[in-house]
All heavy atoms as TSV, in Angstrom:
chain	resi	resn	atom	element	x	y	z
A	1	MET	N	N	19.651	-15.998	2.152
A	1	MET	CA	C	19.102	-15.151	3.207
A	1	MET	C	C	17.583	-15.077	3.046
A	1	MET	O	O	17.078	-14.795	1.970
A	1	MET	CB	C	19.717	-13.758	3.104
A	1	MET	CG	C	19.248	-12.807	4.140
A	1	MET	SD	S	20.127	-11.241	3.941
A	1	MET	CE	C	19.256	-10.282	5.091
A	2	ASN	N	N	16.862	-15.324	4.113
A	2	ASN	CA	C	15.407	-15.251	4.074
A	2	ASN	C	C	14.945	-13.804	4.136
A	2	ASN	O	O	15.453	-13.014	4.927
A	2	ASN	CB	C	14.799	-16.030	5.244
A	2	ASN	CG	C	15.005	-17.513	5.095
A	2	ASN	OD1	O	15.216	-18.013	4.005
A	2	ASN	ND2	N	14.957	-18.228	6.197
A	3	LYS	N	N	13.976	-13.492	3.321
A	3	LYS	CA	C	13.404	-12.144	3.312
A	3	LYS	C	C	12.297	-12.078	4.352
A	3	LYS	O	O	11.558	-13.037	4.541
A	3	LYS	CB	C	12.821	-11.829	1.931
A	3	LYS	CG	C	13.857	-11.804	0.833
A	3	LYS	CD	C	13.193	-11.577	-0.503
A	3	LYS	CE	C	14.210	-11.757	-1.612
A	3	LYS	NZ	N	13.603	-11.599	-2.925
A	4	PRO	N	N	12.176	-10.922	5.021
A	4	PRO	CA	C	11.059	-10.757	5.967
A	4	PRO	C	C	9.721	-10.866	5.239
A	4	PRO	O	O	9.576	-10.404	4.108
A	4	PRO	CB	C	11.258	-9.344	6.508
A	4	PRO	CG	C	12.686	-9.007	6.236
A	4	PRO	CD	C	13.061	-9.767	5.000
A	5	ILE	N	N	8.766	-11.487	5.903
A	5	ILE	CA	C	7.409	-11.612	5.384
A	5	ILE	C	C	6.542	-10.631	6.158
A	5	ILE	O	O	6.547	-10.623	7.391
A	5	ILE	CB	C	6.879	-13.046	5.538
A	5	ILE	CG1	C	7.755	-14.012	4.740
A	5	ILE	CG2	C	5.424	-13.137	5.098
A	5	ILE	CD1	C	7.460	-15.463	4.989
A	6	VAL	N	N	5.801	-9.787	5.422
A	6	VAL	CA	C	4.999	-8.755	6.062
A	6	VAL	C	C	3.597	-8.709	5.458
A	6	VAL	O	O	3.375	-9.151	4.339
A	6	VAL	CB	C	5.652	-7.360	5.935
A	6	VAL	CG1	C	6.997	-7.322	6.634
A	6	VAL	CG2	C	5.809	-6.956	4.486
A	7	VAL	N	N	2.675	-8.166	6.231
A	7	VAL	CA	C	1.345	-7.822	5.745
A	7	VAL	C	C	1.184	-6.336	5.994
A	7	VAL	O	O	1.264	-5.882	7.137
A	7	VAL	CB	C	0.235	-8.607	6.483
A	7	VAL	CG1	C	-1.143	-8.155	6.011
A	7	VAL	CG2	C	0.420	-10.104	6.296
A	8	PHE	N	N	1.027	-5.570	4.927
A	8	PHE	CA	C	0.813	-4.130	5.059
A	8	PHE	C	C	-0.677	-3.863	5.163
A	8	PHE	O	O	-1.468	-4.399	4.392
A	8	PHE	CB	C	1.347	-3.374	3.836
A	8	PHE	CG	C	2.843	-3.371	3.690
A	8	PHE	CD1	C	3.415	-3.151	2.458
A	8	PHE	CD2	C	3.681	-3.574	4.768
A	8	PHE	CE1	C	4.793	-3.121	2.299
A	8	PHE	CE2	C	5.055	-3.559	4.623
A	8	PHE	CZ	C	5.614	-3.322	3.382
A	9	ASP	N	N	-1.047	-3.005	6.101
A	9	ASP	CA	C	-2.449	-2.632	6.198
A	9	ASP	C	C	-2.721	-1.415	5.311
A	9	ASP	O	O	-1.817	-0.879	4.665
A	9	ASP	CB	C	-2.869	-2.382	7.648
A	9	ASP	CG	C	-2.228	-1.154	8.275
A	9	ASP	OD1	O	-1.508	-0.396	7.582
A	9	ASP	OD2	O	-2.455	-0.932	9.475
A	10	THR	N	N	-3.953	-0.994	5.291
A	10	THR	CA	C	-4.372	0.129	4.445
A	10	THR	C	C	-3.551	1.381	4.721
A	10	THR	O	O	-3.149	2.087	3.798
A	10	THR	CB	C	-5.870	0.406	4.667
A	10	THR	OG1	O	-6.597	-0.756	4.281
A	10	THR	CG2	C	-6.350	1.593	3.857
A	11	ASN	N	N	-3.285	1.657	5.985
A	11	ASN	CA	C	-2.549	2.869	6.337
A	11	ASN	C	C	-1.157	2.898	5.715
A	11	ASN	O	O	-0.690	3.953	5.278
A	11	ASN	CB	C	-2.432	3.011	7.862
A	11	ASN	CG	C	-3.760	3.272	8.504
A	11	ASN	OD1	O	-4.574	4.006	7.982
A	11	ASN	ND2	N	-3.985	2.657	9.649
A	12	ILE	N	N	-0.491	1.767	5.668
A	12	ILE	CA	C	0.846	1.705	5.067
A	12	ILE	C	C	0.765	2.069	3.592
A	12	ILE	O	O	1.545	2.887	3.092
A	12	ILE	CB	C	1.479	0.307	5.252
A	12	ILE	CG1	C	1.693	-0.012	6.726
A	12	ILE	CG2	C	2.779	0.200	4.461
A	12	ILE	CD1	C	2.713	0.834	7.437
A	13	PHE	N	N	-0.160	1.458	2.875
A	13	PHE	CA	C	-0.277	1.738	1.442
A	13	PHE	C	C	-0.660	3.188	1.166
A	13	PHE	O	O	-0.056	3.843	0.320
A	13	PHE	CB	C	-1.284	0.787	0.787
A	13	PHE	CG	C	-0.740	-0.592	0.590
A	13	PHE	CD1	C	-1.189	-1.638	1.372
A	13	PHE	CD2	C	0.226	-0.851	-0.368
A	13	PHE	CE1	C	-0.694	-2.917	1.204
A	13	PHE	CE2	C	0.726	-2.121	-0.556
A	13	PHE	CZ	C	0.277	-3.158	0.242
A	14	ILE	N	N	-1.646	3.702	1.870
A	14	ILE	CA	C	-2.096	5.080	1.648
A	14	ILE	C	C	-0.963	6.053	1.965
A	14	ILE	O	O	-0.660	6.962	1.187
A	14	ILE	CB	C	-3.348	5.405	2.496
A	14	ILE	CG1	C	-4.518	4.493	2.141
A	14	ILE	CG2	C	-3.720	6.889	2.374
A	14	ILE	CD1	C	-5.127	4.711	0.788
A	15	SER	N	N	-0.331	5.857	3.106
A	15	SER	CA	C	0.761	6.751	3.506
A	15	SER	C	C	1.913	6.718	2.518
A	15	SER	O	O	2.526	7.746	2.231
A	15	SER	CB	C	1.273	6.365	4.898
A	15	SER	OG	O	0.294	6.582	5.867
A	16	SER	N	N	2.206	5.555	1.977
A	16	SER	CA	C	3.340	5.442	1.048
A	16	SER	C	C	3.088	6.157	-0.273
A	16	SER	O	O	4.026	6.563	-0.950
A	16	SER	CB	C	3.666	3.975	0.783
A	16	SER	OG	O	2.682	3.363	-0.025
A	17	VAL	N	N	1.828	6.322	-0.630
A	17	VAL	CA	C	1.488	6.997	-1.883
A	17	VAL	C	C	1.587	8.519	-1.727
A	17	VAL	O	O	2.068	9.207	-2.624
A	17	VAL	CB	C	0.067	6.606	-2.345
A	17	VAL	CG1	C	-0.405	7.481	-3.496
A	17	VAL	CG2	C	0.030	5.135	-2.741
A	18	PHE	N	N	1.181	9.036	-0.581
A	18	PHE	CA	C	1.055	10.476	-0.422
A	18	PHE	C	C	2.182	11.137	0.373
A	18	PHE	O	O	2.349	12.349	0.297
A	18	PHE	CB	C	-0.297	10.812	0.210
A	18	PHE	CG	C	-1.452	10.470	-0.691
A	18	PHE	CD1	C	-2.192	9.315	-0.483
A	18	PHE	CD2	C	-1.776	11.290	-1.760
A	18	PHE	CE1	C	-3.248	8.985	-1.326
A	18	PHE	CE2	C	-2.830	10.967	-2.608
A	18	PHE	CZ	C	-3.561	9.808	-2.388
A	19	TRP	N	N	2.936	10.365	1.148
A	19	TRP	CA	C	3.990	10.939	1.990
A	19	TRP	C	C	5.234	10.055	1.946
A	19	TRP	O	O	5.146	8.848	1.756
A	19	TRP	CB	C	3.495	11.072	3.429
A	19	TRP	CG	C	2.290	11.947	3.517
A	19	TRP	CD1	C	2.264	13.307	3.497
A	19	TRP	CD2	C	0.913	11.518	3.602
A	19	TRP	NE1	N	0.960	13.753	3.567
A	19	TRP	CE2	C	0.111	12.681	3.630
A	19	TRP	CE3	C	0.287	10.270	3.660
A	19	TRP	CZ2	C	-1.267	12.644	3.717
A	19	TRP	CZ3	C	-1.086	10.223	3.738
A	19	TRP	CH2	C	-1.851	11.394	3.777
A	20	GLU	N	N	6.400	10.656	2.133
A	20	GLU	CA	C	7.659	9.916	2.052
A	20	GLU	C	C	8.234	9.608	3.435
A	20	GLU	O	O	9.380	9.922	3.727
A	20	GLU	CB	C	8.665	10.695	1.209
A	20	GLU	CG	C	8.289	10.738	-0.246
A	20	GLU	CD	C	9.381	11.306	-1.136
A	20	GLU	OE1	O	10.522	11.496	-0.665
A	20	GLU	OE2	O	9.083	11.565	-2.303
A	21	GLY	N	N	7.458	8.944	4.260
A	21	GLY	CA	C	7.907	8.554	5.595
A	21	GLY	C	C	8.318	7.092	5.619
A	21	GLY	O	O	8.741	6.510	4.618
A	22	LYS	N	N	8.163	6.480	6.777
A	22	LYS	CA	C	8.553	5.082	6.960
A	22	LYS	C	C	7.749	4.139	6.074
A	22	LYS	O	O	8.281	3.153	5.562
A	22	LYS	CB	C	8.428	4.687	8.427
A	22	LYS	CG	C	9.449	5.377	9.301
A	22	LYS	CD	C	9.305	4.995	10.755
A	22	LYS	CE	C	10.316	5.782	11.574
A	22	LYS	NZ	N	10.193	5.488	13.002
A	23	SER	N	N	6.474	4.443	5.878
A	23	SER	CA	C	5.644	3.598	5.017
A	23	SER	C	C	6.182	3.589	3.595
A	23	SER	O	O	6.249	2.537	2.947
A	23	SER	CB	C	4.198	4.101	5.007
A	23	SER	OG	O	3.651	4.023	6.291
A	24	TYR	N	N	6.568	4.741	3.111
A	24	TYR	CA	C	7.148	4.869	1.761
A	24	TYR	C	C	8.404	4.005	1.636
A	24	TYR	O	O	8.576	3.283	0.653
A	24	TYR	CB	C	7.464	6.344	1.501
A	24	TYR	CG	C	8.139	6.629	0.188
A	24	TYR	CD1	C	7.411	6.678	-0.989
A	24	TYR	CD2	C	9.504	6.869	0.132
A	24	TYR	CE1	C	8.026	6.957	-2.205
A	24	TYR	CE2	C	10.133	7.149	-1.073
A	24	TYR	CZ	C	9.385	7.188	-2.238
A	24	TYR	OH	O	10.005	7.458	-3.431
A	25	ILE	N	N	9.259	4.056	2.653
A	25	ILE	CA	C	10.492	3.261	2.646
A	25	ILE	C	C	10.171	1.769	2.607
A	25	ILE	O	O	10.787	0.999	1.862
A	25	ILE	CB	C	11.365	3.620	3.865
A	25	ILE	CG1	C	11.876	5.058	3.731
A	25	ILE	CG2	C	12.516	2.637	4.030
A	25	ILE	CD1	C	12.470	5.641	5.000
A	26	LEU	N	N	9.189	1.345	3.404
A	26	LEU	CA	C	8.812	-0.074	3.423
A	26	LEU	C	C	8.272	-0.537	2.072
A	26	LEU	O	O	8.623	-1.620	1.593
A	26	LEU	CB	C	7.781	-0.329	4.519
A	26	LEU	CG	C	8.307	-0.300	5.940
A	26	LEU	CD1	C	7.148	-0.330	6.927
A	26	LEU	CD2	C	9.258	-1.460	6.180
A	27	VAL	N	N	7.422	0.262	1.460
A	27	VAL	CA	C	6.859	-0.122	0.168
A	27	VAL	C	C	7.956	-0.153	-0.903
A	27	VAL	O	O	7.969	-1.038	-1.755
A	27	VAL	CB	C	5.673	0.787	-0.223
A	27	VAL	CG1	C	5.232	0.549	-1.652
A	27	VAL	CG2	C	4.510	0.553	0.742
A	28	LYS	N	N	8.888	0.776	-0.841
A	28	LYS	CA	C	10.019	0.738	-1.781
A	28	LYS	C	C	10.823	-0.548	-1.611
A	28	LYS	O	O	11.258	-1.150	-2.588
A	28	LYS	CB	C	10.920	1.959	-1.594
A	28	LYS	CG	C	10.386	3.208	-2.283
A	28	LYS	CD	C	11.359	4.348	-2.219
A	28	LYS	CE	C	12.530	4.056	-3.136
A	28	LYS	NZ	N	13.438	5.206	-3.312
A	29	LYS	N	N	11.024	-0.982	-0.368
A	29	LYS	CA	C	11.727	-2.245	-0.119
A	29	LYS	C	C	10.955	-3.420	-0.716
A	29	LYS	O	O	11.551	-4.340	-1.272
A	29	LYS	CB	C	11.934	-2.461	1.379
A	29	LYS	CG	C	13.008	-1.579	1.975
A	29	LYS	CD	C	13.159	-1.861	3.465
A	29	LYS	CE	C	14.235	-1.023	4.071
A	29	LYS	NZ	N	15.550	-1.638	4.012
A	30	ALA	N	N	9.637	-3.364	-0.617
A	30	ALA	CA	C	8.810	-4.420	-1.194
A	30	ALA	C	C	8.937	-4.424	-2.719
A	30	ALA	O	O	9.059	-5.488	-3.332
A	30	ALA	CB	C	7.360	-4.250	-0.776
A	31	ILE	N	N	8.935	-3.246	-3.329
A	31	ILE	CA	C	9.072	-3.140	-4.782
A	31	ILE	C	C	10.424	-3.700	-5.225
A	31	ILE	O	O	10.521	-4.369	-6.253
A	31	ILE	CB	C	8.886	-1.678	-5.238
A	31	ILE	CG1	C	7.423	-1.267	-5.051
A	31	ILE	CG2	C	9.323	-1.488	-6.689
A	31	ILE	CD1	C	7.173	0.222	-5.186
A	32	LYS	N	N	11.449	-3.468	-4.426
A	32	LYS	CA	C	12.789	-3.979	-4.731
A	32	LYS	C	C	12.930	-5.463	-4.375
A	32	LYS	O	O	14.004	-6.024	-4.498
A	32	LYS	CB	C	13.837	-3.181	-3.956
A	32	LYS	CG	C	13.982	-1.756	-4.391
A	32	LYS	CD	C	15.034	-1.062	-3.520
A	32	LYS	CE	C	15.141	0.391	-3.810
A	32	LYS	NZ	N	16.113	1.051	-2.900
A	33	GLN	N	N	11.850	-6.052	-3.907
A	33	GLN	CA	C	11.784	-7.454	-3.518
A	33	GLN	C	C	12.714	-7.786	-2.351
A	33	GLN	O	O	13.262	-8.879	-2.260
A	33	GLN	CB	C	12.035	-8.369	-4.718
A	33	GLN	CG	C	10.992	-8.197	-5.798
A	33	GLN	CD	C	11.185	-9.126	-6.977
A	33	GLN	OE1	O	12.209	-9.771	-7.133
A	33	GLN	NE2	N	10.180	-9.188	-7.827
A	34	GLU	N	N	12.866	-6.820	-1.451
A	34	GLU	CA	C	13.623	-7.045	-0.228
A	34	GLU	C	C	12.720	-7.597	0.873
A	34	GLU	O	O	13.199	-8.047	1.907
A	34	GLU	CB	C	14.283	-5.746	0.242
A	34	GLU	CG	C	15.320	-5.223	-0.739
A	34	GLU	CD	C	15.858	-3.856	-0.372
A	34	GLU	OE1	O	15.605	-3.363	0.754
A	34	GLU	OE2	O	16.544	-3.253	-1.220
A	35	LEU	N	N	11.416	-7.541	0.649
A	35	LEU	CA	C	10.403	-8.063	1.565
A	35	LEU	C	C	9.421	-8.911	0.769
A	35	LEU	O	O	9.216	-8.674	-0.412
A	35	LEU	CB	C	9.598	-6.918	2.203
A	35	LEU	CG	C	10.315	-5.792	2.912
A	35	LEU	CD1	C	9.333	-4.679	3.239
A	35	LEU	CD2	C	10.958	-6.307	4.172
A	36	VAL	N	N	8.810	-9.856	1.437
A	36	VAL	CA	C	7.699	-10.601	0.849
A	36	VAL	C	C	6.426	-10.030	1.461
A	36	VAL	O	O	6.280	-10.008	2.684
A	36	VAL	CB	C	7.810	-12.108	1.149
A	36	VAL	CG1	C	6.604	-12.855	0.606
A	36	VAL	CG2	C	9.102	-12.674	0.589
A	37	VAL	N	N	5.537	-9.541	0.605
A	37	VAL	CA	C	4.315	-8.889	1.091
A	37	VAL	C	C	3.105	-9.754	0.774
A	37	VAL	O	O	2.938	-10.210	-0.354
A	37	VAL	CB	C	4.139	-7.495	0.436
A	37	VAL	CG1	C	2.849	-6.848	0.915
A	37	VAL	CG2	C	5.339	-6.610	0.734
A	38	TYR	N	N	2.289	-9.963	1.780
A	38	TYR	CA	C	1.006	-10.624	1.606
A	38	TYR	C	C	-0.090	-9.574	1.746
A	38	TYR	O	O	0.025	-8.653	2.553
A	38	TYR	CB	C	0.796	-11.725	2.647
A	38	TYR	CG	C	1.613	-12.960	2.376
A	38	TYR	CD1	C	2.884	-13.104	2.922
A	38	TYR	CD2	C	1.119	-13.961	1.573
A	38	TYR	CE1	C	3.641	-14.236	2.671
A	38	TYR	CE2	C	1.873	-15.104	1.307
A	38	TYR	CZ	C	3.126	-15.224	1.865
A	38	TYR	OH	O	3.886	-16.344	1.600
A	39	ILE	N	N	-1.131	-9.724	0.950
A	39	ILE	CA	C	-2.258	-8.800	1.001
A	39	ILE	C	C	-3.534	-9.584	0.723
A	39	ILE	O	O	-3.501	-10.602	0.029
A	39	ILE	CB	C	-2.076	-7.636	-0.003
A	39	ILE	CG1	C	-3.127	-6.551	0.217
A	39	ILE	CG2	C	-2.078	-8.137	-1.427
A	39	ILE	CD1	C	-2.823	-5.253	-0.493
A	40	SER	N	N	-4.625	-9.123	1.267
A	40	SER	CA	C	-5.905	-9.800	1.044
A	40	SER	C	C	-6.805	-8.930	0.170
A	40	SER	O	O	-6.584	-7.725	0.030
A	40	SER	CB	C	-6.598	-10.057	2.384
A	40	SER	OG	O	-7.024	-8.839	2.957
A	41	ASN	N	N	-7.818	-9.551	-0.382
A	41	ASN	CA	C	-8.817	-8.793	-1.146
A	41	ASN	C	C	-9.508	-7.767	-0.253
A	41	ASN	O	O	-9.860	-6.686	-0.707
A	41	ASN	CB	C	-9.840	-9.733	-1.773
A	41	ASN	CG	C	-9.257	-10.533	-2.910
A	41	ASN	OD1	O	-8.318	-10.100	-3.568
A	41	ASN	ND2	N	-9.809	-11.706	-3.150
A	42	GLY	N	N	-9.684	-8.105	1.016
A	42	GLY	CA	C	-10.308	-7.178	1.958
A	42	GLY	C	C	-9.493	-5.906	2.127
A	42	GLY	O	O	-10.047	-4.815	2.192
A	43	ILE	N	N	-8.167	-6.044	2.199
A	43	ILE	CA	C	-7.306	-4.866	2.317
A	43	ILE	C	C	-7.362	-4.049	1.034
A	43	ILE	O	O	-7.452	-2.817	1.075
A	43	ILE	CB	C	-5.858	-5.272	2.669
A	43	ILE	CG1	C	-5.803	-5.873	4.073
A	43	ILE	CG2	C	-4.914	-4.067	2.562
A	43	ILE	CD1	C	-4.463	-6.491	4.456
A	44	ILE	N	N	-7.324	-4.705	-0.110
A	44	ILE	CA	C	-7.416	-3.988	-1.391
A	44	ILE	C	C	-8.731	-3.215	-1.468
A	44	ILE	O	O	-8.752	-2.045	-1.861
A	44	ILE	CB	C	-7.266	-4.958	-2.577
A	44	ILE	CG1	C	-5.844	-5.517	-2.609
A	44	ILE	CG2	C	-7.605	-4.253	-3.901
A	44	ILE	CD1	C	-5.642	-6.655	-3.585
A	45	ASP	N	N	-9.823	-3.840	-1.077
A	45	ASP	CA	C	-11.124	-3.154	-1.086
A	45	ASP	C	C	-11.121	-1.950	-0.144
A	45	ASP	O	O	-11.656	-0.892	-0.473
A	45	ASP	CB	C	-12.243	-4.121	-0.688
A	45	ASP	CG	C	-12.497	-5.197	-1.728
A	45	ASP	OD1	O	-12.058	-5.028	-2.893
A	45	ASP	OD2	O	-13.119	-6.217	-1.374
A	46	GLU	N	N	-10.524	-2.122	1.021
A	46	GLU	CA	C	-10.476	-1.023	1.981
A	46	GLU	C	C	-9.620	0.135	1.445
A	46	GLU	O	O	-9.973	1.308	1.624
A	46	GLU	CB	C	-9.926	-1.503	3.322
A	46	GLU	CG	C	-9.954	-0.432	4.388
A	46	GLU	CD	C	-9.455	-0.933	5.725
A	46	GLU	OE1	O	-8.408	-1.617	5.775
A	46	GLU	OE2	O	-10.121	-0.614	6.733
A	47	ILE	N	N	-8.503	-0.171	0.797
A	47	ILE	CA	C	-7.659	0.868	0.198
A	47	ILE	C	C	-8.474	1.670	-0.812
A	47	ILE	O	O	-8.456	2.908	-0.804
A	47	ILE	CB	C	-6.415	0.259	-0.478
A	47	ILE	CG1	C	-5.471	-0.323	0.576
A	47	ILE	CG2	C	-5.695	1.288	-1.344
A	47	ILE	CD1	C	-4.379	-1.213	0.012
A	48	LYS	N	N	-9.195	0.981	-1.678
A	48	LYS	CA	C	-10.017	1.665	-2.681
A	48	LYS	C	C	-11.082	2.531	-2.023
A	48	LYS	O	O	-11.343	3.665	-2.450
A	48	LYS	CB	C	-10.667	0.647	-3.617
A	48	LYS	CG	C	-9.699	-0.021	-4.557
A	48	LYS	CD	C	-10.422	-1.012	-5.452
A	48	LYS	CE	C	-9.501	-1.635	-6.460
A	48	LYS	NZ	N	-10.232	-2.515	-7.392
A	49	GLU	N	N	-11.692	2.020	-0.969
A	49	GLU	CA	C	-12.732	2.765	-0.250
A	49	GLU	C	C	-12.162	4.043	0.361
A	49	GLU	O	O	-12.752	5.124	0.246
A	49	GLU	CB	C	-13.323	1.878	0.848
A	49	GLU	CG	C	-14.370	2.538	1.695
A	49	GLU	CD	C	-14.850	1.616	2.817
A	49	GLU	OE1	O	-15.063	0.418	2.552
A	49	GLU	OE2	O	-14.999	2.121	3.940
A	50	VAL	N	N	-11.012	3.943	1.010
A	50	VAL	CA	C	-10.398	5.106	1.644
A	50	VAL	C	C	-9.965	6.125	0.594
A	50	VAL	O	O	-10.161	7.330	0.768
A	50	VAL	CB	C	-9.204	4.680	2.530
A	50	VAL	CG1	C	-8.410	5.887	3.018
A	50	VAL	CG2	C	-9.696	3.857	3.721
A	51	LEU	N	N	-9.380	5.669	-0.496
A	51	LEU	CA	C	-8.966	6.590	-1.560
A	51	LEU	C	C	-10.159	7.351	-2.129
A	51	LEU	O	O	-10.079	8.550	-2.379
A	51	LEU	CB	C	-8.233	5.842	-2.668
A	51	LEU	CG	C	-6.831	5.342	-2.323
A	51	LEU	CD1	C	-6.309	4.444	-3.439
A	51	LEU	CD2	C	-5.879	6.487	-2.055
A	52	ALA	N	N	-11.271	6.640	-2.333
A	52	ALA	CA	C	-12.470	7.284	-2.877
A	52	ALA	C	C	-13.097	8.248	-1.872
A	52	ALA	O	O	-13.575	9.318	-2.238
A	52	ALA	CB	C	-13.486	6.228	-3.294
A	53	ARG	N	N	-13.062	7.876	-0.617
A	53	ARG	CA	C	-13.724	8.672	0.421
A	53	ARG	C	C	-12.902	9.897	0.841
A	53	ARG	O	O	-13.455	10.976	1.028
A	53	ARG	CB	C	-13.965	7.778	1.651
A	53	ARG	CG	C	-14.684	8.466	2.790
A	53	ARG	CD	C	-14.689	7.629	4.047
A	53	ARG	NE	N	-13.321	7.553	4.566
A	53	ARG	CZ	C	-12.846	6.513	5.250
A	53	ARG	NH1	N	-13.593	5.455	5.497
A	53	ARG	NH2	N	-11.601	6.517	5.697
A	54	ASP	N	N	-11.593	9.739	0.965
A	54	ASP	CA	C	-10.771	10.771	1.596
A	54	ASP	C	C	-9.897	11.589	0.648
A	54	ASP	O	O	-9.277	12.558	1.078
A	54	ASP	CB	C	-9.866	10.138	2.653
A	54	ASP	CG	C	-10.644	9.517	3.799
A	54	ASP	OD1	O	-11.859	9.774	3.910
A	54	ASP	OD2	O	-10.037	8.764	4.585
A	55	PHE	N	N	-9.840	11.188	-0.619
A	55	PHE	CA	C	-8.963	11.875	-1.561
A	55	PHE	C	C	-9.734	12.183	-2.841
A	55	PHE	O	O	-10.680	11.486	-3.182
A	55	PHE	CB	C	-7.729	11.021	-1.867
A	55	PHE	CG	C	-6.885	10.747	-0.647
A	55	PHE	CD1	C	-7.124	9.622	0.130
A	55	PHE	CD2	C	-5.890	11.614	-0.265
A	55	PHE	CE1	C	-6.372	9.368	1.273
A	55	PHE	CE2	C	-5.127	11.375	0.868
A	55	PHE	CZ	C	-5.370	10.244	1.639
A	56	THR	N	N	-9.320	13.206	-3.542
A	56	THR	CA	C	-9.998	13.589	-4.777
A	56	THR	C	C	-9.350	12.869	-5.963
A	56	THR	O	O	-8.589	13.451	-6.718
A	56	THR	CB	C	-9.944	15.116	-4.979
A	56	THR	OG1	O	-8.586	15.542	-4.919
A	56	THR	CG2	C	-10.770	15.839	-3.940
A	57	LEU	N	N	-9.657	11.599	-6.053
A	57	LEU	CA	C	-9.139	10.761	-7.135
A	57	LEU	C	C	-10.309	10.188	-7.916
A	57	LEU	O	O	-11.343	9.864	-7.343
A	57	LEU	CB	C	-8.302	9.607	-6.560
A	57	LEU	CG	C	-7.101	9.987	-5.691
A	57	LEU	CD1	C	-6.539	8.753	-5.039
A	57	LEU	CD2	C	-6.048	10.687	-6.536
A	58	ASP	N	N	-10.122	10.039	-9.219
A	58	ASP	CA	C	-11.189	9.405	-9.990
A	58	ASP	C	C	-11.014	7.883	-9.954
A	58	ASP	O	O	-10.009	7.366	-9.465
A	58	ASP	CB	C	-11.241	9.953	-11.418
A	58	ASP	CG	C	-9.989	9.690	-12.229
A	58	ASP	OD1	O	-9.364	8.617	-12.072
A	58	ASP	OD2	O	-9.625	10.553	-13.052
A	59	LYS	N	N	-11.996	7.182	-10.443
A	59	LYS	CA	C	-12.003	5.715	-10.374
A	59	LYS	C	C	-10.792	5.099	-11.047
A	59	LYS	O	O	-10.204	4.152	-10.520
A	59	LYS	CB	C	-13.286	5.162	-10.988
A	59	LYS	CG	C	-13.383	3.655	-10.861
A	59	LYS	CD	C	-14.669	3.120	-11.410
A	59	LYS	CE	C	-14.838	1.636	-11.330
A	59	LYS	NZ	N	-13.707	0.791	-11.198
A	60	GLN	N	N	-10.373	5.628	-12.177
A	60	GLN	CA	C	-9.219	5.079	-12.873
A	60	GLN	C	C	-7.948	5.225	-12.043
A	60	GLN	O	O	-7.134	4.298	-11.958
A	60	GLN	CB	C	-9.027	5.757	-14.253
A	60	GLN	CG	C	-7.922	5.126	-15.077
A	60	GLN	CD	C	-8.175	3.669	-15.397
A	60	GLN	OE1	O	-9.239	3.309	-15.877
A	60	GLN	NE2	N	-7.218	2.813	-15.104
A	61	GLU	N	N	-7.765	6.380	-11.402
A	61	GLU	CA	C	-6.599	6.568	-10.527
A	61	GLU	C	C	-6.617	5.589	-9.373
A	61	GLU	O	O	-5.584	5.024	-9.010
A	61	GLU	CB	C	-6.568	7.999	-9.997
A	61	GLU	CG	C	-6.222	9.040	-11.043
A	61	GLU	CD	C	-6.362	10.446	-10.513
A	61	GLU	OE1	O	-7.448	10.782	-9.964
A	61	GLU	OE2	O	-5.393	11.210	-10.673
A	62	ILE	N	N	-7.769	5.359	-8.805
A	62	ILE	CA	C	-7.896	4.417	-7.699
A	62	ILE	C	C	-7.608	2.994	-8.153
A	62	ILE	O	O	-6.881	2.256	-7.501
A	62	ILE	CB	C	-9.290	4.532	-7.044
A	62	ILE	CG1	C	-9.410	5.892	-6.354
A	62	ILE	CG2	C	-9.544	3.385	-6.073
A	62	ILE	CD1	C	-10.807	6.235	-5.891
A	63	ASP	N	N	-8.141	2.611	-9.299
A	63	ASP	CA	C	-7.905	1.266	-9.820
A	63	ASP	C	C	-6.428	1.036	-10.148
A	63	ASP	O	O	-5.911	-0.069	-9.958
A	63	ASP	CB	C	-8.760	1.000	-11.041
A	63	ASP	CG	C	-10.234	0.833	-10.700
A	63	ASP	OD1	O	-10.559	0.580	-9.518
A	63	ASP	OD2	O	-11.068	0.951	-11.611
A	64	ASP	N	N	-5.775	2.081	-10.656
A	64	ASP	CA	C	-4.339	1.971	-10.980
A	64	ASP	C	C	-3.529	1.768	-9.715
A	64	ASP	O	O	-2.587	1.040	-9.663
A	64	ASP	CB	C	-3.835	3.212	-11.710
A	64	ASP	CG	C	-4.380	3.287	-13.134
A	64	ASP	OD1	O	-4.900	2.290	-13.645
A	64	ASP	OD2	O	-4.272	4.382	-13.703
């Protein structure tokens, strides 16, 4: 059976960390390897930028 291939944007990742909605469910499926996820360095950079700008997290938490 072929697994769905997806690209998650910044909103999916941020939402999955802080809230247990649909984004959380999708990321859990990815962790369970039920989906194939592609991501770019640009998306990773944007995630870090949003976490630093909009949330009270230190650099180590953001890097983790």
